[in-house]
N, C-alpha and C positions, 0 to 999 in steps of 0.2 A: 370318921373325920377325913375330909378330902385334902389330899396333899397336892400342892402345885407342882406340876411337871413341866419342865422346859420343853418346848417343841423340838423336833429333831433337827430343824435347820440351825438351832442355836449352837449345835456342835461345831459348826463351821464359822461361827461369829468370831471367836478368839483368834484363829489363824488369819481370818480376813482382816481383822483390826491390826494385827502385827504386820501383815503385808502392806496395808495402807500406810501405817506409821513409818515404814521404810521407804515406800515409793514416793509419797508426797514431798518429804524433805529432799530426797534425791532429785526429784524433778525440779523443785524450786532452785536447788543449787546449780543444776545443769543450765537452767534458764538464765540465771545470773551470770554464770561463767561464760556461756556462749554469747549472751547479749553484750558482755563487756570485753570480749576477746578481740584482739587486733584484726582477726579475720572478718568479724562482723562490722567493726567500726572503721575498717579500712586504714587503720594506723599503719604507716609504712608504705602505703600505696605509692608507687613510683613508676608511672607509665613512661615509656619511651616516646618522645615527642617527634613530630615530623621534621623539625629542625633542631639540631643540637644547640642548646642555649644554656650557658653556665652562669647562674646567678653568683656563684663564688667568684667568677672572673669579673663580670660586669658591675655587680654591687659591692662585693667584698674587696676586690683588688683595684678596680677603676673608680669606685666610689660613686657610681651613678645612683641618684636618689630614686626611691620607689616611684615617686610621682612623675618622673620623666616618662615612664611607660604607662603606668596606671593613673592616667590623668584625672579621672573623675572620682577618685577615692575620697576626696574631701567634700564633694558636692552631690554625690549620687549614692543610691543603694548599691550599685555595682562598681567594682574597682576598674572595670574595663580592660580588655585585652588590646594591646597596641596594634594599630594597623601596620602593614609592612613598611609604609613610608617612614614610620618612626625608626625602624631598624636601618633603613637606607640613608637616613640623615647622616649616619656615621659610615656605613659600609659602602657607600658609593666611592669612598676613597680609602678606607681602612680595610685591609685584607680583601679588597674587592675581587681578587682572582681566586679566592679560596673555594674549593669544590663544595665545602660544607654549606656555602651560601647559595648554591644553585636553586634549591626550592624557594628561597626567599626572593631571589632575583626574578624567577619565573612568576611568582605571585605578583611582584611589583609590575612586571611587564604586561601581564594579562588582566590585572585588576581582580583576580580571584584570591580571596583571603586564605591564609594558611589555616588548616583545620587543626588547631591546637586541641589537645586532650585535657579536659577539665580534671584537676586533681582534687580540689576541695569542693565536693558536690553535695550540697544539702538537698534533702527531699523537697518535693514541690509544695508540701504543706508547711514548710518552715520559711518564715520571712526574716531576712537579715539585712540590715542597712549599714554599709561600710561607713558612710559619712557620720552617722549617729555615734559611732564608736571612735573613729579617728579624731573628730573635732572635739571630743571630750577627753582626749589624752590617752586612749588605749592604743598601744603600739602594734604595728604589724606583727611583731615577734610573739605577741601573746597568743595569736591564733595560728600563725604560719611557721613559727620557730625561727631559727637562725638561717634564714634563706640565703644570707650573705656567705654562708659556708657550704651551700648545696651545689654540687656539680649538676645534679638533676633534682628538681623540686619533688618532694614527697610530702605526704600528709603526716604532720607531727602530732596533732592532737586528735581526740576521739570525735569532736564536734557533736557529742551527744547532748541530750537535754540536761542531764545532770551536770555535765561540764559547763554548759552555758549558765545554768542556774547558780552554780558555785561562784561564778564571776559576778552575776547580777546581785547576789547577796553580799559579796565581799569584794567590791570593785577596786578597793584601795591596793590590792595586790598587783594590779595591772596599770595603774595610773602614773602618768609622767607629764611634765610640761610639754606644751604643744610643739615646741621647737625640737624636741627629742623623739617625737613619735616614729619617724622613719630612720632613726639612728639605731640600728638593730643591736649593736654592741654596747650601747650606753647603759651605765649603771649609776644609781644615785650615790652621792658621797656621804650617805648616812643610812640608817636603818630603813630598808625599803617600805616597811609597813608604816612607819612614822611619816615618811615622805608622802606616801600615797594617801594616808588619812588627812594630811594637811590639804592636799589638793582636793580631795573629796569634800571636805567641809567648806573650803573656800568657794568652790564652784557649785556647791549644793547638788552633788551627783548622787542620786538615789534611784537606780534602775528599777523598773517595774518587774515583778515576777508574775503578773497576771497572764493567763493563758493567751489572751488576745494580743499580747505584745509580740509574740513570735508566730502565732497561728491565726492567720487572718482569712 
């Protein structure tokens, strides 16, 4: 009677399976950890700008509305970076002799724009429309955080696909009346979810989660 004999290579099968069982979950965990870490998502990214500009002063203390500088946020995909002339509307007279304003004054005199460093930088394959969000009641604070408290603007959120999808699936967490969109310190006088759900139902807000919505 012939007995089945395992081939010699099978002696290595059990150790190999053990190694694979350890490596695969470890690799998966490392991918998830690294992919979601602040280093990868740029959370906290705070570059030094060519001109010192404090949103905490201009927005928080002086009460300048976001739309004074970011003029196209309600009508265009881009929020727009203000030209130097916007700054000079005030600073021709206010603190006009400050040395901190020299780069701005030089830009205004030569017509060469200031090379601001982009903080919230989405990949080229991602499409985001500011007006589509702002005109439906999504506040600046949902994506940019409390800019009115920032001496130097930094990236507050991950801007990841999962983060965007969470809002598209449950937009009521971020909705408010249009008049409060640029009031970064505003809070509803009732349960935020109840408030947001009412706006969502009234305005029939049902964001798409199709791939083509953001990847065009």
